[in-house]
C-alpha positions in Angstrom: -4.8 -33.7 -1.0 -0.5 -34.1 -0.6 0.7 -32.1 2.3 2.2 -30.3 -0.7 -0.5 -28.9 -1.9 -1.9 -28.5 1.7 1.0 -26.4 2.3 0.8 -24.7 -1.0 -3.1 -23.8 -0.3 -2.4 -22.4 3.4 0.3 -20.3 1.7 -1.7 -18.7 -1.0 -4.7 -18.6 1.2 -2.4 -15.9 3.7 -1.3 -14.0 0.7 -4.4 -13.7 -0.2 -5.2 -12.0 3.3 -2.5 -9.7 3.7 -3.7 -8.6 -0.1 -0.6 -9.2 -2.3 -1.4 -8.0 -5.8 -0.6 -5.5 -8.4 2.3 -3.3 -9.6 3.7 -0.3 -7.3 2.6 2.0 -9.9 0.0 4.5 -9.9 -3.8 2.1 -9.1 -6.1 1.4 -11.7 -9.9 1.0 -11.9 -10.5 -2.9 -11.9 -13.9 -3.6 -12.8 -15.2 -2.5 -16.3 -17.9 0.5 -14.2 -14.9 1.5 -12.7 -15.3 0.7 -9.2 -15.4 -2.8 -6.9 -17.9 -3.2 -4.9 -18.3 -5.8 -1.4 -21.3 -7.9 -2.8 -19.6 -9.2 -6.2 -15.7 -8.5 -5.6 -14.8 -9.3 -1.9 -12.8 -11.0 -1.1 -10.6 -10.5 -3.5 -8.7 -13.7 -4.1 -12.0 -15.7 -4.2 -14.1 -13.1 -6.4 -11.3 -11.7 -8.5 -8.3 -13.6 -8.5 -7.2 -12.1 -11.9 -6.5 -8.9 -10.0 -4.1 -10.1 -7.2 -0.8 -10.6 -9.1 2.9 -9.9 -6.8 5.0 -7.0 -8.5 6.5 -9.3 -11.1 2.7 -10.4 -12.5 3.0 -14.0 -10.3 -0.4 -15.0 -9.4 -1.2 -15.8 -6.0 -1.2 -19.6 -7.7 1.8 -19.6 -8.7 3.3 -18.5 -5.3 3.8 -21.8 -3.2 6.0 -23.1 -0.5 8.6 -24.8 -2.4 9.0 -21.4 -4.6 9.7 -19.5 -1.2 11.8 -21.8 -0.2 14.3 -22.4 -3.1 14.8 -18.3 -3.5 11.8 -18.2 -6.4 10.0 -16.0 -4.7 11.7 -13.3 -2.6 10.2 -10.4 -0.3 9.3 -8.5 -2.5 7.1 -10.8 -4.5 4.5 -10.9 -1.2 4.4 -7.5 -0.6 1.7 -4.8 -1.4 0.9 -3.2 -4.3 -0.8 0.0 -5.0 -3.0 -1.9 -7.3 -4.4 -3.6 -4.2 -4.5 -0.9 -1.8 -6.6 0.6 -4.6 -9.5 -2.1 -4.7 -9.5 -2.6 -1.4 -10.5 1.4 -1.3 -13.0 0.6 -4.2 -14.3 -1.9 -1.2 -13.8 0.1 1.8 -16.1 2.6 0.1 -19.2 0.3 -1.4 -19.5 0.0 2.7 -19.5 3.3 3.1 -16.2 3.7 4.7 -14.5 6.9 3.1 -12.2 7.4 5.7 -11.0 3.8 5.6 -11.0 4.1 1.7 -8.9 7.7 1.8 -5.8 5.9 4.6 -5.7 3.4 2.1 -5.4 5.1 -1.0 -2.3 7.5 1.3 -0.7 4.0 1.4 -1.1 2.7 -2.0 0.9 5.7 -2.7 3.8 5.4 0.0 3.9 2.3 -1.9 6.2 4.0 -4.3 8.6 5.4 -1.6 11.8 3.4 -0.9 11.3 1.9 2.3 14.8 3.8 4.1 13.5 6.8 2.5 10.1 6.5 4.9 11.7 5.8 7.9 13.6 8.9 7.7 10.0 10.9 6.8 8.6 9.2 9.6 11.5 10.0 12.2 11.2 13.5 10.8 8.0 13.6 11.5 8.5 13.1 15.2 7.7 16.2 17.4 10.7 18.4 17.7 12.8 16.5 15.2 12.4 18.8 12.1 12.1 22.4 11.3 8.7 23.7 9.7 11.3 24.0 6.0 12.6 20.5 6.4 8.8 19.1 6.4 7.5 21.3 3.8 10.4 20.1 1.3 9.9 16.4 2.7 6.4 17.3 1.1 7.3 18.5 -1.9 9.3 15.6 -2.7 7.1 13.4 -2.1 4.7 15.3 -4.4 7.6 16.0 -6.7 9.3 13.2 -7.2 7.0 9.7 -6.1 3.8 11.6 -7.2 2.3 11.2 -3.6 -0.2 14.4 -3.4 -2.3 12.8 -0.5 0.7 12.1 1.6 2.3 15.3 0.4 -0.8 17.4 1.8 -0.9 15.3 4.9 2.9 16.7 5.7 2.0 19.8 5.1 -0.9 19.4 7.6 1.5 18.0 9.9 3.9 21.0 9.9 1.2 23.7 10.3 -0.2 21.4 13.1 3.0 21.2 14.8 4.1 25.1 14.2 0.6 25.5 16.0 2.1 23.1 18.9 5.2 24.9 19.1 6.2 21.5 18.5 9.1 21.9 15.6 12.6 21.6 15.9 14.4 25.5 16.7 17.3 26.1 14.3 
C-alpha cells in the first residue's frame, strides 16, 4: 500500500469514527426492519457503508486527503448529518441506551438550524440572558421554522425551570 493510499485510508477511518453521513433532511430509517442493531450494523462505516454519506451524497470512499487538500472536499462535506445521528440513535437503543438515543435525535434536529442561529440560541439560554417570552419565541421558531420539536420542548422546559429558579432576565 502506497503512502498516499495509507493516508486516504486513515482519513476515511477518522471520518467514519466522527459519524459522518446522510443529509440534513429529516432522519430516515435505514434497514428493512426499520431499525439498526449494534450486532449487525455497528460500526456503520464497516457494516453499513452505504448509509454513510456526506451532505452532498459522497461516500466515505469518495473522501480522500488529496481532495481535501485541493478543495474538492470542504467543511460541509464532513459535517455530521441528521441521518447519521438517527442511525446512531437506533444503535444506542439496541444496546439499551434510550437517553443517549434521545440526545442524538435532539442533535439530529439541530443539524437543520444554521450554526450562527445555534450560537445565538445557546447564548439566549444562559441564565439571566433572556426573558421567558424570548425563550418561548425561540421554542416556537425551532418548532415552526426548523421542525425541531424535541429541541423546542427542551427550550420550553428550560424557560419553566429558569422561571422557578429566578434566573430569567428582568424586563
